[in-house]
C-alpha positions as CSV (number, residue, x, y, z in Angstrom):
1,M,-10.4,-18.3,-3.4
2,N,-10.2,-21.1,-4.9
3,P,-7.5,-23.5,-4.5
4,Y,-6.3,-20.7,-1.6
5,Q,-7.2,-20.9,1.7
6,M,-8.0,-17.0,2.0
7,N,-5.7,-15.8,5.0
8,A,-6.3,-12.3,6.7
9,Y,-3.5,-10.6,4.3
10,A,-5.9,-12.4,1.5
11,M,-8.9,-11.0,2.8
12,A,-7.6,-8.2,3.1
13,L,-6.3,-7.7,-0.2
14,K,-9.2,-9.0,-2.0
15,A,-11.7,-6.4,-0.2
16,L,-9.6,-3.5,-0.7
17,G,-8.4,-4.1,-3.9
18,E,-11.8,-4.1,-4.7
19,I,-12.6,-0.9,-3.5
20,I,-9.7,0.9,-5.1
21,Q,-9.4,-1.6,-9.2
22,D,-11.8,0.5,-10.7
23,Y,-9.8,3.7,-10.4
24,D,-7.1,1.7,-12.7
25,S,-7.7,1.6,-16.4
26,D,-5.6,-0.9,-17.4
27,K,-6.4,-2.8,-14.3
28,R,-2.5,-3.6,-14.2
29,F,-1.2,-3.6,-10.6
30,P,3.0,-3.4,-9.8
31,A,2.7,-5.8,-6.8
32,Y,5.0,-6.0,-4.0
33,G,6.3,-8.3,-1.0
34,F,7.7,-6.9,1.9
35,G,9.8,-9.4,4.8
36,A,11.2,-12.6,3.3
37,K,14.0,-14.7,2.4
38,L,14.6,-14.7,-1.4
39,P,15.2,-18.2,-3.1
40,P,18.0,-19.1,-4.1
41,D,20.3,-17.7,-2.4
42,G,18.2,-16.0,0.9
43,K,19.0,-12.8,0.1
44,I,16.1,-10.8,2.4
45,S,14.2,-8.1,0.6
46,H,11.4,-5.6,2.1
47,A,10.0,-5.0,-2.1
48,F,10.0,-8.0,-4.4
49,P,8.0,-8.7,-7.0
50,L,5.3,-11.2,-6.2
51,N,5.2,-12.2,-9.8
52,S,8.9,-12.6,-9.4
53,D,9.2,-10.7,-12.5
54,S,11.5,-7.4,-11.9
55,E,11.6,-6.7,-15.2
56,N,7.4,-6.1,-15.1
57,P,6.0,-6.1,-11.7
58,N,2.2,-6.0,-13.0
59,C,-0.4,-8.3,-12.3
60,V,-4.1,-8.7,-14.2
61,A,-6.6,-7.4,-11.5
62,I,-7.1,-8.3,-8.3
63,E,-7.2,-11.7,-8.7
64,G,-4.2,-12.0,-10.7
65,V,-2.2,-9.9,-7.3
66,L,-4.1,-12.5,-5.5
67,E,-2.4,-15.7,-7.4
68,A,0.4,-14.2,-7.6
69,Y,0.5,-13.5,-3.3
70,F,-0.5,-16.9,-3.1
71,Q,2.5,-18.4,-5.5
72,S,4.6,-16.6,-3.4
73,L,3.9,-18.2,0.0
74,R,5.1,-21.0,-1.9
75,T,8.9,-19.8,-3.1
76,V,9.7,-17.1,-0.3
77,Q,10.7,-18.2,3.7
78,L,9.0,-15.3,5.4
79,Y,11.5,-13.6,7.5
80,G,11.2,-10.4,9.8
81,P,11.8,-7.1,10.5
82,T,9.7,-4.8,9.4
83,N,10.2,-2.3,6.6
84,F,8.4,-0.2,5.3
85,A,10.6,3.0,3.7
86,P,12.1,0.3,0.6
87,V,8.3,0.0,-1.2
88,I,7.6,3.2,-0.5
89,N,10.3,4.4,-2.1
90,Q,10.2,1.7,-5.5
91,V,6.8,3.4,-5.6
92,A,8.0,6.9,-5.3
93,R,10.7,6.4,-7.6
94,S,7.8,5.6,-10.2
95,A,5.7,8.2,-9.2
96,A,8.8,11.0,-9.8
97,D,8.7,9.9,-12.9
98,V,5.2,12.0,-13.6
99,T,5.3,15.7,-13.7
100,D,2.6,16.9,-15.9
101,G,-0.5,15.4,-13.7
102,S,-2.1,12.9,-16.0
103,Q,-1.3,9.7,-13.0
104,Y,-1.4,9.7,-9.4
105,F,-0.3,6.5,-7.1
106,V,-1.9,4.8,-4.6
107,L,0.4,2.6,-2.5
108,L,-2.2,-0.1,-0.4
109,M,0.5,-1.9,2.1
110,I,-1.0,-4.6,4.1
111,T,0.7,-6.0,7.4
112,D,0.4,-7.0,10.7
113,G,3.9,-6.3,12.4
114,V,5.0,-3.3,13.8
115,I,7.2,-1.0,11.7
116,S,10.9,-2.0,12.1
117,D,12.5,1.4,10.5
118,M,10.3,4.7,11.8
119,V,13.0,7.2,11.2
120,Q,13.3,6.1,7.4
121,T,9.9,5.5,7.3
122,K,9.0,8.6,8.2
123,E,11.7,10.2,5.9
124,A,10.5,8.5,2.9
125,V,6.9,9.3,3.6
126,I,8.1,13.1,3.8
127,N,10.0,12.9,0.4
128,A,6.6,10.6,-0.8
129,A,4.4,14.1,-0.2
130,A,6.1,16.1,-2.6
131,L,5.0,13.1,-5.1
132,P,1.8,12.4,-6.6
133,M,1.4,10.0,-4.4
134,S,-0.9,8.6,-1.6
135,I,-0.4,5.6,1.1
136,I,-3.4,3.5,2.2
137,I,-2.3,1.2,5.3
138,V,-3.9,-1.7,6.6
139,G,-3.5,-3.2,9.2
140,V,-4.7,-7.1,9.5
141,G,-4.6,-9.0,13.1
142,P,-4.8,-8.4,17.0
143,A,-1.2,-6.1,16.8
144,E,-1.5,-2.2,19.0
145,F,-0.9,-0.2,15.4
146,D,0.3,3.1,17.1
147,A,3.4,3.7,14.7
148,M,0.6,3.5,11.8
149,E,-1.4,6.7,13.7
150,E,1.5,8.1,13.9
151,L,2.2,8.3,9.8
152,D,-1.4,8.7,9.3
153,G,-0.7,12.4,9.9
154,D,-4.6,13.7,10.2
155,E,-3.5,15.6,13.7
156,V,-0.1,16.2,13.6
157,R,2.0,16.4,10.4
158,V,4.8,13.9,10.1
159,S,7.9,15.2,10.6
160,S,11.7,14.1,10.6
161,R,14.8,15.4,11.8
162,G,13.6,19.3,11.1
163,R,11.5,18.5,7.8
164,Y,7.7,18.5,7.9
165,A,5.8,16.6,5.0
166,E,4.3,19.3,3.1
167,R,0.8,17.3,3.2
168,D,-0.8,14.5,4.9
169,I,-0.6,11.2,2.1
170,V,-1.1,8.3,4.5
171,Q,-4.8,7.0,5.7
172,F,-4.5,4.5,8.0
173,V,-7.5,1.6,8.7
174,P,-7.3,-1.1,11.0
175,F,-8.9,-3.7,8.9
176,R,-10.2,-5.8,12.0
177,D,-12.7,-3.3,12.8
178,Y,-14.5,-4.1,9.7
179,I,-15.0,-8.2,9.6
180,D,-16.9,-10.3,12.6
181,R,-15.8,-11.8,15.3
182,S,-14.8,-15.2,13.3
183,G,-12.8,-12.8,11.6
184,N,-13.8,-14.4,7.8
185,Q,-17.0,-12.0,7.0
186,V,-16.5,-7.9,5.8
187,L,-19.2,-6.0,8.2
188,S,-19.7,-3.6,5.6
189,M,-18.3,-3.1,2.1
190,A,-19.8,0.2,1.9
191,R,-18.2,1.5,5.3
192,L,-15.1,0.0,4.8
193,A,-15.0,1.9,1.0
194,K,-16.3,4.7,2.3
195,D,-13.2,5.0,5.0
196,V,-10.4,4.2,2.9
197,L,-11.1,6.3,0.0
198,A,-12.0,8.8,2.7
199,E,-9.1,11.1,2.4
200,I,-7.7,9.9,-1.4
201,P,-10.0,13.1,-3.0
202,D,-8.3,15.9,-0.8
203,Q,-5.0,14.3,-1.3
204,L,-5.2,13.7,-4.8
205,L,-6.6,18.1,-5.2
206,S,-4.1,19.1,-2.7
207,F,-1.2,18.1,-4.9
208,M,-2.5,19.2,-8.2
209,K,-3.2,22.5,-6.6
210,S,0.2,23.0,-5.3
211,R,1.5,22.5,-8.5
212,C,-0.9,24.6,-10.6
213,I,-2.2,21.4,-12.9
214,E,-5.7,21.8,-14.0
215,P,-8.2,18.7,-14.5
216,R,-8.0,16.9,-17.3
217,P,-10.7,14.2,-18.3
218,A,-9.0,10.9,-17.9
219,L,-6.7,11.0,-14.8
220,A,-5.6,8.0,-14.3
221,A,-4.9,6.6,-10.8
222,T,-2.4,3.8,-10.3
223,P,-2.6,2.0,-6.9
224,S,0.1,-0.6,-6.1
225,P,-0.6,-2.9,-3.9
226,A,2.2,-4.5,-1.1
227,L,1.8,-7.1,1.2
228,H,4.5,-7.7,4.3
229,M,5.1,-11.5,4.2
230,Q,6.0,-12.0,7.7
231,N,3.6,-13.5,9.9
């Protein structure tokens, strides 16, 4: 990605974005960052538009998301903690506006950190499970991702304070499993695509069936990338 140097986030975004972007008809993606102090007053945010336009956070194609990401790195100050709930709730608010089955939302989260707001994140996932929405979490770097595995409720449904998610909506993918030892090359785009999208069809169908929504000829999926800005 010239003239910018591709870091782990950008590499993961490009690889994953090229997989999921074909499921969106207009190729316009709302993109958010989380974990940064924003200019001009240094306010900490965990759900800010990468293009700095809160009225229209959409970027054109994955190349537009990458451009907005690199521009954002020039203006924001990377800052912890790593809170997931705000950006999940941000996308969930959009998903809650769609009640007729005409759209299904896919939130792609790219992060290298542990989750600092696990209780709130579980609550957000439980709430989002009742909406036309799925979440793909991509872990980059060498960190332990036990919390991500917990959110990926394949074995045990996500729960919090006695509430259980009505369906599994989270897929976790450790990006390091798909790149070479130098960290600069995806070993198999086909395998990455297969694993990233493995659960989305069943998650979509489970929601539609639970709401008795009949199939339509042109269902629009709306991917929303979110990048953890803390290094």
